[in-house]
C-alpha positions in Angstrom: 104.1 127.1 98.3 102.2 128.7 101.3 100.5 125.4 103.5 97.5 127.9 104.4 94.4 127.2 102.9 95.9 123.6 101.5 93.2 120.6 101.8 95.0 118.4 104.3 96.1 115.0 102.3 95.3 111.6 104.6 98.0 108.8 105.2 99.3 106.7 107.5 101.8 107.0 110.3 105.1 105.2 109.3 105.9 103.7 113.0 104.6 100.9 114.7 101.9 99.0 113.2 99.2 100.1 115.4 98.4 102.1 111.3 97.3 105.0 113.0 96.2 107.4 110.4 97.3 111.2 109.8 96.4 114.4 108.1 99.5 115.9 106.5 99.6 119.7 105.5 102.3 121.6 104.0 103.6 124.3 106.3 105.0 126.2 103.7 108.4 126.0 104.8 109.2 122.5 103.5 107.8 120.7 106.6 104.5 119.4 107.8 101.9 119.6 110.2 100.6 116.3 111.3 97.9 116.2 113.4 95.8 112.6 113.7 92.7 111.8 111.0 89.8 111.4 113.0 87.8 109.2 111.0 90.8 106.6 110.5 89.3 103.4 112.5 93.0 102.6 114.1 93.3 105.5 115.8 90.5 107.9 115.2 92.4 111.4 115.7 94.8 110.1 118.4 98.7 109.8 117.8 101.3 108.9 120.1 104.5 111.1 120.5 106.5 110.0 117.1 103.0 110.4 115.5 103.0 113.7 116.4 106.7 114.7 116.1 106.4 113.3 112.1 106.3 117.1 111.0 110.3 118.1 112.7 111.7 114.2 110.8 110.9 115.4 107.4 114.4 118.0 106.1 117.0 117.1 104.2 119.6 118.0 106.5 121.0 113.9 106.0 119.1 113.2 103.0 120.6 111.2 100.2 120.2 112.8 97.1 122.2 110.9 94.3 123.1 107.2 93.6 127.0 106.9 94.5 128.9 103.9 93.5 132.3 104.4 95.9 131.2 106.8 97.7 131.0 108.7 94.1 127.7 110.5 92.9 126.9 108.7 89.6 123.6 109.6 87.6 121.1 106.6 87.5 121.2 104.8 84.2 125.3 103.8 85.6 124.2 102.7 89.5 121.0 101.0 87.9 123.4 98.9 85.3 126.2 98.5 88.0 123.6 97.1 90.1 121.7 94.5 87.2 125.1 93.6 86.3 126.7 92.5 89.2 123.7 90.6 90.6 123.3 89.1 87.2 127.2 88.1 86.8 127.1 86.8 90.5 124.1 84.3 89.5 125.4 83.5 86.3 129.0 82.4 87.9 128.0 80.8 91.6 124.1 80.5 91.1 120.8 82.0 92.3 121.5 81.4 95.9 124.4 83.7 95.9 123.1 86.5 96.0 119.8 87.4 98.6 118.2 90.6 99.9 117.7 91.9 103.6 114.6 94.3 103.0 112.5 96.2 105.3 108.6 96.7 107.0 109.3 100.5 106.8 109.0 99.2 102.2 105.6 99.9 100.6 103.5 96.6 100.1 103.6 97.4 96.3 107.4 97.8 96.9 107.6 94.9 98.9 106.1 93.0 96.0 108.0 93.7 93.4 111.0 92.6 95.7 109.6 89.1 96.3 108.5 88.6 92.3 112.1 90.0 91.5 113.8 87.6 93.3 111.8 84.2 94.0 110.4 84.2 90.8 113.5 85.8 88.2 116.0 85.4 90.0 114.7 81.9 90.9 116.0 81.7 95.1 113.6 82.3 97.9 116.6 84.6 99.2 115.1 87.1 100.5 114.0 88.2 104.1 113.0 90.5 106.4 114.1 92.7 109.8 110.3 91.3 110.1 112.2 88.6 111.1 113.5 90.1 114.4 110.2 91.1 114.7 107.5 88.7 114.7 108.3 85.5 112.9 107.7 84.0 115.7 104.1 85.0 115.4 103.7 83.8 112.1 105.3 80.4 112.8 102.5 80.0 115.5 99.9 80.9 113.4 100.4 78.5 111.0 100.9 76.2 113.5 97.8 75.8 115.3 95.7 78.2 112.1 97.0 76.3 108.6 98.1 79.7 108.1 99.4 83.0 109.2 95.6 84.7 110.3 94.9 87.6 112.9 92.3 86.3 114.5 90.0 89.5 116.1 90.3 93.2 115.6 91.0 96.2 117.3 87.2 96.7 118.3 88.2 94.2 120.2 90.1 96.1 122.6 86.4 98.2 123.6 84.7 94.5 124.2 86.8 92.7 125.7 86.3 92.7 129.9 90.4 91.2 130.0 92.8 92.6 128.6 96.5 90.1 128.9 99.7 92.3 127.8 102.5 89.4 127.4 106.3 90.6 126.7 104.3 93.9 125.3 104.4 97.5 126.9 102.0 98.9 125.2 101.2 101.9 126.8 105.5 102.9 125.1 105.6 101.1 121.8 101.9 100.8 120.9 100.1 104.0 122.7 97.9 104.6 121.0 96.0 100.4 121.9 96.9 101.0 125.0 95.3 104.3 125.3 91.8 103.1 124.1 92.3 100.5 126.3 92.6 102.2 129.4 89.9 104.5 128.2 87.6 101.1 128.6 88.8 100.7 132.1 87.5 104.1 132.7 84.5 103.6 131.5 83.4 99.5 131.7 86.3 98.5 134.1 88.3 96.3 131.9 91.0 94.5 133.8 94.5 95.0 132.7 97.3 92.1 133.8 101.0 92.5 132.4 102.8 89.2 132.1 106.8 91.2 131.5 109.7 90.3 133.6 110.3 94.1 134.1 108.0 96.3 135.3 107.2 98.9 132.3 105.0 101.7 132.5 102.1 99.2 131.0 102.3 98.4 134.9 100.7 101.5 136.1 97.1 100.5 134.7 97.6 97.1 135.4 95.2 95.0 138.0 98.7 92.6 138.3 101.9 92.6 137.0 103.4 89.2 137.0 106.8 89.3 136.9 108.1 86.0 135.9 111.3 84.7 135.4 112.4 85.7 131.2 111.5 83.3 129.4 108.9 81.4 131.3 105.8 82.2 129.2 105.3 78.1 128.3 105.4 77.1 131.4 102.9 80.2 132.8 100.4 79.0 130.3 100.1 75.6 130.1 99.8 75.8 134.1 96.6 77.9 132.7 95.7 75.3 130.2 95.3 72.8 133.1 93.7 75.1 135.8 91.1 75.9 132.6 91.1 71.6 132.3 90.3 71.6 135.6 87.6 74.2 136.1 85.6 72.4 133.6 85.9 75.2 131.4 86.6 73.6 127.8 84.5 74.8 125.4 83.5 71.0 123.9 81.1 72.3 121.3 84.3 74.7 119.8 86.9 71.8 120.3 85.4 69.4 117.6 86.9 72.1 114.8 90.6 71.4 117.1 92.4 68.7 117.6 95.1 67.7 120.0 93.8 68.9 123.5 94.9 65.7 124.9 98.1 65.8 124.2 98.8 69.2 124.6 96.9 69.1 128.0 99.6 65.9 128.8 102.5 67.9 128.3 101.6 70.7 130.0 100.5 69.2 132.8 104.9 67.8 132.9 105.8 71.6 133.3 106.9 73.2 136.3 105.0 76.4 136.9 107.9 77.1 139.8 110.4 77.8 136.7 108.5 81.2 136.6 109.3 83.1 139.8 106.0 83.7 140.2 104.2 83.1 144.4 101.7 80.2 143.8 99.2 82.8 144.9 99.7 84.6 142.3 99.6 82.2 139.3 96.1 81.1 141.0 94.6 84.5 140.7 95.9 84.9 137.0 94.8 82.1 136.1 90.7 82.2 138.5 90.3 85.8 136.4 91.4 84.1 132.9 89.1 81.4 133.0 86.4 83.0 135.0 86.1 86.4 132.3 84.4 84.6 129.2 86.0 88.4 126.9 90.0 87.8 126.7 92.3 89.3 124.2 95.3 88.6 125.0 97.8 90.9 123.3 101.7 90.2 122.8 104.8 91.5 121.0 108.3 91.6 120.9 108.5 89.5 124.8 107.0 86.6 123.3 108.3 86.1 119.6 112.1 87.9 120.9 113.5 84.3 122.1 114.7 80.3 121.0 111.3 79.4 122.0 108.9 82.0 120.7 107.3 79.6 118.7 105.7 77.4 121.1 104.9 80.7 123.6 102.8 81.4 121.2 101.4 78.5 120.8 100.5 77.9 124.1 99.2 81.3 124.7 96.6 80.0 121.0 96.0 76.7 123.4 94.5 78.5 125.7 92.0 80.4 123.8 91.2 77.4 121.3 90.9 75.3 124.8 88.0 78.1 125.4 86.8 78.5 122.2 87.3 82.4 122.9 88.8 83.2 119.4 87.2 85.5 116.5 84.5 86.8 118.5 83.3 89.8 120.3 86.3 91.2 122.8 87.7 87.3 122.5 91.3 85.9 120.9 94.9 86.5 121.0 95.9 89.7 119.5 99.9 90.1 117.8 100.4 93.6 117.5 103.8 94.5 115.7 106.6 96.6 115.7 107.0 97.5 112.2 104.3 99.7 109.9 103.9 97.5 107.4 105.3 94.0 109.0 101.5 92.5 107.9 102.0 93.6 104.1 105.5 91.7 104.0 104.2 89.4 105.6 100.9 89.3 103.0 103.6 89.5 100.0 105.5 86.6 100.8 108.9 88.6 102.3 110.3 86.2 104.8 112.1 83.7 103.3 110.0 81.0 104.0 106.4 82.2 102.4 105.2 82.4 98.5 103.0 86.2 98.2 99.6 86.4 99.7 99.7 83.3 101.7 100.3 80.4 99.6 103.2 77.7 100.9 106.7 77.8 99.0 106.6 74.2 99.9 103.5 73.1 98.1 104.3 72.6 94.7 100.6 73.4 93.6 101.1 77.0 95.0 104.4 77.2 93.8 103.0 76.2 90.0 100.0 78.6 90.4 102.5 81.7 91.3 104.9 80.9 88.4 102.2 80.7 86.0 101.0 84.2 87.0 103.9 85.8 87.1 104.9 84.4 84.0 108.4 83.5 85.7 111.1 81.0 84.7 111.2 79.0 88.2 109.8 79.8 91.7 112.6 77.8 93.9 111.0 74.7 96.0 113.5 75.3 99.6 113.0 78.4 101.9 116.2 80.7 100.9 117.5 81.6 104.7 116.2 83.5 107.2 118.0 86.5 108.8 120.3 85.5 110.9 121.2 82.5 108.8 122.0 85.1 105.7 124.2 87.0 107.0 126.4 84.1 108.5 126.2 83.2 104.0 127.3 86.5 103.7 130.1 86.2 106.5 131.0 82.9 104.9 131.5 84.0 101.8 128.5 81.8 100.5 126.2 85.2 99.6 128.4 87.1 97.4 126.1 89.9 96.6 123.3 91.1 98.7 120.8 94.4 98.5 119.6 95.5 101.6 116.8 97.9 101.4 115.7 101.0 104.8 117.3 98.2 107.1 120.5 98.8 109.2 121.4 95.3 109.8 124.8 96.2 111.1 123.3 97.9 114.6 119.9 96.3 115.1 121.1 92.4 114.3 122.0 90.1 117.0 126.3 89.2 117.1 125.9 93.1 115.6 129.8 93.3 115.1 130.3 89.6 112.8 127.1 91.5 111.0 129.2 94.5 110.3 131.9 92.7 109.2 130.4 90.4 107.5 128.4 93.0 105.5 131.9 94.9 105.1 133.7 92.0 103.2 130.7 91.1 101.5 132.1 91.1 97.0 128.7 93.5 96.1 126.6 95.7 98.3 123.7 96.9 97.4 122.0 99.9 100.4 118.9 101.3 98.9 117.7 104.0 101.8 117.3 108.0 102.3 120.5 108.6 104.1 124.1 107.4 103.9 124.8 108.3 107.3 124.1 104.5 108.8 126.5 102.2 109.9 125.0 100.2 106.8 125.5 102.5 104.3 129.0 103.4 105.1 129.8 100.1 104.2 128.2 99.9 101.2 129.3 99.5 97.4 126.1 101.3 95.6 124.0 104.0 97.7 120.7 104.2 96.0 118.6 107.0 97.1 114.9 106.3 97.9 111.7 108.2 98.3 111.0 109.0 102.2 107.7 108.5 103.8 106.1 111.6 103.0 106.9 111.4 99.3 106.1 107.5 98.3 102.4 106.5 97.8 101.0 103.3 98.2 99.9 100.9 101.0 100.2 99.3 104.1 98.7 96.9 106.5 98.7 97.2 110.3 98.0 94.9 112.5 94.7 94.0 112.6 95.1 93.9 108.4 93.8 96.8 107.7 95.4 98.2 104.0 95.6 101.9 104.9 96.8 104.5 101.5 100.4 106.0 102.3 99.8 109.0 100.4 102.9 111.4 98.8 102.4 115.4 100.0 106.1 116.5 99.2 107.9 116.1 96.3 111.1 113.7 96.1 113.6 116.0 96.0 116.9 115.7 94.2 117.3 112.3 92.9 116.2 109.7 94.7 113.1 107.4 93.4 110.8 105.0 95.1 111.9 101.6 95.8 108.6 99.4 93.4 110.9 101.7 90.4 113.9 101.5 91.9 113.5 97.5 92.0 111.8 97.1 88.6 114.1 99.0 86.4 116.7 96.5 88.4 114.4 93.3 87.2 113.9 94.4 83.5 118.0 95.3 83.3 118.5 91.8 84.0 115.9 90.4 81.2 113.4 90.1 82.4 111.4 93.9 81.1 107.5 92.4 80.6 107.4 91.3 84.2 108.4 94.5 85.6 107.4 97.3 83.3 105.4 99.0 85.9 104.7 102.4 85.0 102.8 103.2 88.9 102.1 101.6 92.3 98.3 101.1 91.4 99.9 98.3 88.3 101.8 96.6 91.1 98.9 96.7 93.8 95.8 95.5 90.8 98.0 92.1 90.1 98.9 91.7 93.4 94.7 91.5 94.3 94.7 89.3 90.9 97.4 86.7 93.0 95.3 86.8 95.6 92.3 85.9 93.9 94.0 82.4 93.1 95.1 82.2 96.5 91.7 82.5 97.6 90.5 79.6 95.1 93.1 77.9 96.9 91.3 78.5 100.5 93.6 80.6 101.6 92.6 83.3 104.3 94.1 86.1 102.2 92.0 87.4 99.3 91.9 91.2 98.0 90.3 90.4 94.8 87.4 92.6 95.3 90.0 95.4 94.7 91.9 94.1 91.4 90.1 96.4 89.5 90.7 99.1 91.1 91.1 102.5 89.0 93.8 104.7 89.6 91.2 107.1 90.8 89.9 104.6 93.1 92.7 103.7 94.0 94.3 107.1 95.0 90.6 107.4 97.3 91.0 104.4 99.3 89.8 104.3 102.8 91.1 102.2 104.9 90.2 98.5 104.3 90.6 96.2 106.3 91.0 92.0 104.2 89.4 90.4 103.4 87.8 91.6 100.3 86.3 89.2 97.9 83.1 88.5 96.6 82.0 86.0 99.1 83.2 88.1 102.1 84.6 91.4 103.3 86.7 91.7 106.9 85.7 90.9 109.8 86.8 88.7 111.8 88.1 85.0 111.4 87.6 81.6 113.4 84.9 82.1 116.0 83.4 79.2 114.2 86.0 77.1 113.0 87.3 77.4 109.4 90.8 76.5 109.9 93.1 75.9 107.1 94.7 72.7 107.8 93.1 70.4 105.4 90.5 69.1 107.8 89.2 72.3 108.5 90.6 72.2 112.1 92.4 74.1 114.4 96.0 72.3 116.2 96.5 72.7 119.6 100.3 71.7 119.8 101.7 70.3 122.7 104.4 72.1 124.1 107.1 72.4 126.9 108.4 75.3 129.2 112.9 75.8 127.1 115.2 78.1 129.1 116.6 80.7 127.3 120.1 79.0 125.5 122.5 81.4 127.2 123.1 80.5 130.3 124.1 83.2 133.6 127.3 81.8 135.1 129.9 83.2 137.6 131.5 85.0 134.5 128.1 86.4 132.9 125.7 86.6 135.8 123.5 89.0 134.4 120.4 88.5 132.0 120.9 91.3 129.4 116.8 92.0 128.7 116.5 94.7 124.9 114.1 97.0 123.9 112.5 99.9 123.1 112.3 103.7 124.4 109.2 105.4 124.2 110.3 108.5 122.0 112.6 106.2 120.1 112.2 104.4 116.8 114.4 101.3 115.7 117.8 103.0 115.2 117.0 106.6 115.0 116.8 107.5 111.5 114.3 109.3 112.2 113.7 110.0 115.4 117.0 111.5 116.0 115.7 114.2 113.7 113.8 115.4 116.3 114.5 117.3 119.1 111.9 117.1 121.8 111.7 113.2 121.2 115.5 113.5 121.7 114.5 115.2 125.3 113.1 112.7 126.8 115.7 110.3 127.1 118.9 112.2 125.1 121.7 109.5 126.2 122.1 105.2 126.0 121.6 103.6 129.6 121.0 100.5 131.4 118.9 99.7 134.5 120.4 97.6 137.0 118.6 96.6 140.6 119.2 99.5 143.5 120.5 95.2 145.2 122.6 94.4 141.9 124.5 98.5 141.7 125.4 98.5 145.3 127.3 95.4 145.0 128.7 96.1 142.1 129.7 99.8 143.5 128.2 101.9 140.7 126.4 105.2 141.4 123.0 106.6 139.9 125.1 108.8 136.9 127.7 106.0 136.8 129.4 105.4 133.3 129.0 100.6 133.0 130.5 98.5 130.8 128.5 95.1 129.9 130.5 92.4 128.3 128.8 89.8 127.1 130.6 86.9 124.8 130.0 88.5 121.6 130.8 92.1 122.1 130.6 95.1 124.8 129.0 98.5 125.6 129.7 101.2 127.6 126.1 103.2 129.2 125.4 105.3 131.4 123.5 103.7 134.9 120.1 103.8 136.1 119.1 102.5 139.2 115.6 101.6 139.6 113.8 98.3 141.0 111.9 98.2 137.7 114.1 95.3 136.7 114.9 92.2 139.4 117.8 91.3 140.6 120.4 89.9 138.3 118.8 91.5 135.3 119.2 94.2 133.5 117.5 96.0 130.2 119.0 98.7 127.3 117.2 100.3 124.1 118.0 99.4 121.2 118.7 102.0 119.6 121.8 103.7 119.9 124.2 103.1 116.5 127.9 104.6 115.5 126.2 107.4 114.1 125.0 108.6 117.5 126.5 106.6 120.3 129.2 104.0 118.8 129.3 101.8 122.6 126.6 101.6 122.7 125.3 99.7 119.7 123.3 96.7 122.6 122.6 94.5 119.6 126.8 93.6 119.5 126.1 92.4 122.8 123.4 90.0 121.9 123.9 86.0 120.9 122.5 84.7 117.2 120.0 82.0 118.9 117.1 81.2 116.8 114.1 79.5 117.6 113.8 76.7 115.4 110.3 76.8 114.3 110.9 81.1 113.4 114.0 81.9 113.2 113.3 84.9 115.4 116.6 85.9 117.4 116.2 85.6 120.8 116.7 89.3 121.9 115.5 89.5 125.5 117.9 87.1 127.5 121.2 87.4 126.6 124.2 87.4 129.2 126.3 89.8 130.1 129.3 91.2 133.2 128.4 94.8 134.1 130.9 96.4 135.7 131.5 100.0 136.8 133.8 102.2 134.1 136.5 103.6 136.0 136.2 107.3 133.4 138.6 109.7 134.0 136.9 111.8 132.9 132.9 112.9 132.2 131.7 115.6 130.2 128.8 117.8 128.8 129.0 119.6 125.9 126.5 121.5 123.6 126.5 122.8 120.0 125.3 124.6 116.7 127.1 123.0 114.5 127.6 118.9 114.0 130.2 117.9 116.9 133.4 115.0 115.9 133.7 113.7 119.1 137.4 111.1 119.5 137.3 110.1 122.9 136.4 106.2 124.8 132.5 107.2 125.4 130.1 109.5 123.3 126.7 110.2 123.1 125.2 112.5 120.3 121.0 113.7 120.5 119.3 116.8 118.8 118.1 119.8 120.2 116.3 123.1 119.2 119.6 125.5 119.1 121.8 122.1 117.3 123.3 119.1 119.7 124.3 117.6 122.8 126.5 115.5 123.6 127.7 113.3 126.2 131.5 112.7 127.0 133.8 110.6 129.1 137.6 109.4 128.7 139.4 107.2 129.9 142.9 109.7 129.5 142.7 113.3 130.3 143.7 115.1 127.3 146.8 118.1 128.5 145.0 120.5 127.2 141.5 121.4 127.2 141.5 123.9 124.8 143.3 122.2 122.1 140.5 118.6 123.1 137.6 121.6 122.7 138.6 122.9 119.8 139.1 119.6 117.9 135.5 118.7 119.3 133.5 121.5 117.4 135.9 122.0 115.1 136.6 126.0 116.1 140.4 126.7 115.3 139.4 130.5 115.5 136.5 131.1 118.0 136.4 133.2 120.8 137.6 131.7 124.3 136.2 132.0 127.5 136.8 129.5 129.5 136.9 128.6 133.9 139.3 126.2 135.6 138.2 124.7 138.9 140.3 124.8 142.2 140.8 120.5 141.3 142.5 118.9 138.3 140.3 118.0 135.1 137.8 120.6 135.7 137.4 123.0 133.3 134.0 125.1 131.1 134.8 126.7 127.9 132.3 128.4 125.5 133.2 129.3 122.1 131.5 132.6 120.4 132.0 133.0 116.8 131.3 137.5 115.9 130.2 137.2 119.3 127.2 134.8 119.6 128.0 131.7 121.5 128.3 128.9 119.4 129.8 125.7 121.8 130.5 124.5 125.1 131.8 122.2 126.9 131.8 121.1 130.4 134.0 118.7 132.3 135.1 117.6 135.5 136.6 114.3 137.2 132.9 112.8 137.9 129.3 113.0 136.2 128.7 116.9 135.2 126.5 118.1 137.3 124.6 121.1 135.0 121.4 121.9 133.8 121.4 120.0 130.6 118.1 120.5 129.4 119.3 124.8 129.7 122.0 124.3 128.4 120.9 122.3 125.7 118.9 126.0 124.0 122.6 127.5 123.6 121.2 131.5 125.3 122.2 133.7 124.5 123.7 134.5 128.4 127.1 136.4 129.2 130.0 133.6 130.0 130.3 133.8 133.3 126.6 133.0 133.5 126.5 130.1 130.8 129.6 128.7 132.2 128.1 128.7 136.0 125.8 125.5 134.5 123.1 126.5 135.4 120.3 129.0 134.5 119.8 133.1 135.5 117.1 133.7 138.0 115.0 135.3 135.5 115.0 132.2 133.4 113.1 129.1 134.6 114.5 126.0 133.3 112.4 123.7 132.4 114.2 120.4 133.2 114.5 116.9 131.0 111.8 116.7 129.1 108.8 114.5 130.5 106.1 115.1 128.3 107.7 115.0 124.3 103.8 115.7 123.3 104.2 119.2 124.9 107.6 119.4 125.7 106.9 119.9 128.9 109.6 119.2 131.8 109.7 117.9 134.9 110.8 120.9 137.0 107.4 122.4 135.2 105.2 120.0 136.2 106.7 119.9 140.1 106.2 123.9 140.0 103.1 123.6 139.0 102.5 120.8 141.7 104.2 123.2 144.5 102.6 126.5 143.3 99.6 125.5 141.9 98.7 122.1 143.8 98.3 120.0 141.0 98.0 116.4 143.0 96.6 114.5 140.5 97.4 112.9 137.1 94.5 114.5 135.9 94.9 118.0 137.8 98.6 118.1 135.6 97.3 117.3 132.3 94.2 120.2 132.9 96.8 122.7 133.7 100.2 122.0 132.0 98.5 119.5 129.1 101.4 116.8 130.1 100.0 113.5 129.3 96.6 114.7 127.3 97.2 113.2 123.9 98.6 110.1 123.7 98.8 109.8 127.1 102.2 107.5 127.9 104.1 110.0 129.8 100.9 109.4 132.2 103.2 106.6 134.3 105.5 108.7 134.4 103.8 111.5 135.9 101.9 109.2 138.0 105.8 108.2 140.0 106.7 111.7 139.7 103.6 112.6 141.9 104.8 109.2 144.1 108.0 110.6 144.4 106.3 114.4 145.8 104.3 113.2 148.5 106.5 110.6 150.1 109.0 113.6 150.1 106.5 115.6 152.4 105.4 112.7 153.8 108.7 112.0 155.2 109.5 115.5 156.1 
C-alpha cells in the first residue's frame, strides 16, 4: 500500500519510560514514517535519536515468523499444546513453584495482566518476575516504605515549574533526552538550576550548575547530610510533618553518617545543601544510578526523607520523580508483574487483598507468599528447583548479573519457552520452544509512562507470518491448561476492561491505583483513548498525590525512615583494583535487538568500549585505541579503551548493550556480581570490581561487507551500515594466509580479489568483488588500523587501489564518525563548518547543519568539539 495520503496513526514509542507519543504513517514499502506527536503531553512533538529512527527498525530481516520446537518449525496448535502440557506435567509432579515466568517492560499492560493472572491466580505460584526488577525495584520498595504504596507523586509538568532540578544517578540527557530538553528549555526561559549527582561526568553535566562526583554508592551519606542541614537551617515544614512519622529517628541516624565517604569537598556539599534548602521548588529526578545498588531502597528513602521533611511532595514544581528505563515498567508495576505484588497495587501478603483478587478472577487460589525475584529465580533455575521457564521479550542470558551463570542455567533447564520477535538473541538460542510474537508497530494495547500517563499503542503494520500478540499466546496456554472460562479473551479491550474493574476493588480498599472510570470503555472508546493520567475514578481524576498528606499506610501518615550509608557489596583489592560502572549509550537500547537494525544509530558508537581515566591508562600502558581485558570474579570481557577524565581514577565505565550476536567478548553483565538489595532484590550493577589489562593482540582488523559476516576470532564487534555491516576485529595469533582467512570471514570462496600487502609482517588490505561490484573489504595491521571507517562503511563503488588506501578520494568528502544521529551529521562535517563557516557556538552549528536541533542529546558532544577546536587554536 502506498503511504501517501494515509492518515497518521497515534501510538507510543517503545523505548524508555518517558512514553513519547508518535505519529506513524506507512511508507508504502513495508516501513514507517515516524514523527513526534505534538499533542502528546509527554513529548509535545519531540523525539530522541532512537525514536526518530524507529522507522529503520521494522524490517523482517531477523524476524521469527513461525513457532519452533527444537529448532524446527511447527504449527501453533503443536507449539501451544507442548507448552501447556509440559507446564501442566511439571506442576503435577513438582508443584506450582517448580515453574516460573520471566517477563519484560516491553509487554503491553494487557499482556502483563494476562501473564500475572495465569501465574498467580491459576498456576498458583508467585514465580513471575520482570526485567524491570533490574530497573526500578528499589524505587517500588522505597515508595511503599514511605508512602504505603508504589505511588509517583508528581508529573512531568513539575519540570516546567521547578526552580531546581537535581539529577541523581540519572544521565537524563542521554537516557531520557526529551525530558532533559524540557528542563533545558526552562533553564533558558526562567533560569532553572540543575545539579547532577553522579560518580561519572555525563552529557547531563553539560548544562548543569553543579556536578557532585561522589564515590559510588555514597548517595545515602549525601542525602543524610542534607536532612541534617534541613533541620539545622530551620527548614522543616512542621505543618506537613503532621502527616508523617519517624523524623526524629531518621535525624538521629542521619547524624551518624560521615559525609566524607562521598569523597566530595566539604564546601561543595555545603553549597549543594544551601541551594537545595534555599530553593522552594525542587524536583529530584533519580534513576538507575540510585536503584541499581545493594542499598538502592535506602538511597530512595534518603531522597524521599528530604522531600517529606520539607513538605516538597506533590506540589507544583516540587517532589521526587523516578524515571523508568522501559516503556511499560510502570504498567508492569500496576498489574503486579513483580513477584512480590498483586495487580492494581494490592498486597500479596494481605489476606483480604488476596481473597478479593481470587474471587474477582474466580481463581482456584492465590499464593500467600512472594515468588522468586529475578536473581533468585535464575539461581533456582540453575540448581534445578525451577524446571519449566517461560521468558518473554527479554534477554537475561546477556542482561542479568553474572550473565554466564544465567546463560548456563537456562541452557540446562529441562524446559524453556521463549516468546520474542527474533530467534537471534543469546536467550532465544537456548529455548526448547520459540514462540513468534507481534512486534511494536503490530501490537494493540496500552502502556503507562513514568508520570502515570496511560497511552495507547496502536497497530499500524500487519503481523507478519504466523506471529501473534502476547496476550493471545498466554491466554491460549491458559485455556489449554484447563482454564478456558478465565482466559477466553477475544481482544485487548476485554482485558483492559477487566483490569480496570479490578482496580475499582483496589480503590475500595483505599489503594491509589484506580482506573475504574474506564471499566465500561467500549471498543470505539478504547480505540480512541487519549493519553490519560491515573487515577481515573468517580472520586478522582489524575493530578498529583500527597500535597496535603493522604498516604496509604493504615494511619494515613508517611514514614520518614532512618537509613544509613553502606558501602557497595564488592570491595576493591589488589587483584581487582577498579570499580566498574555499567550503563547505556545515547543511541542504543538494552541488548540492541531493535536499535542495532538502524544504520544511523549504529554509526555513533559502533563498538563496545570502556572509559578509563588518563592517569590509570598511563600506569597500565594503555593507549587510546588499545583493546583491554576486564576481569572480575564472575567473568571476563574485551573492550576498546576510551581514555577520558569523565571517569574518576580507580573507576571504569562500560555500556551494557553488546551481546553474543554483536560482540560476544563484550557481554559486560557477565562481570557483574549477582549481589542484590535486601529489600528490593535489585542487583548492584554500578559497583562491581574488576582488573584492567592491555590485550596483547597480534593483529587488528577492520572489515566492511554487503552481506553478513561470520567472524571466528578472539575479538569482534559487528554493527549495521547502510550498505551491510562493519566489524572491528583482533586476534591473539596471526593467520598464516590472510586471503584464506578473509574468504572465510566473508564466505566468499569464489569472489575476485584485489590485495595489497604492506612491508611489515601482518599488514594486509583485501577487497572482494562479485560481477565487478565491491562486496567486502578487510584491513589488517599489527597495530590498531587507521582508516576512514565511516567512508569505507558505505562500500563505495571505487577503484580497488583507491579503496585499499583506506581513505576517501579527494573529491568525496568523508563526513567522519556520526555525532548527530537524528540528522546523520558527522564530526568532519562539523569541523569543516567550524573552520569554513565560523560556526563557533552550538546554536550556530545547529542553524547551519541541523546537528543538535532535534532531541539535543548530542549538544554536549558539540560543545566538547568546539572546546577542542578553540583549545587547539589557542595553542597555535
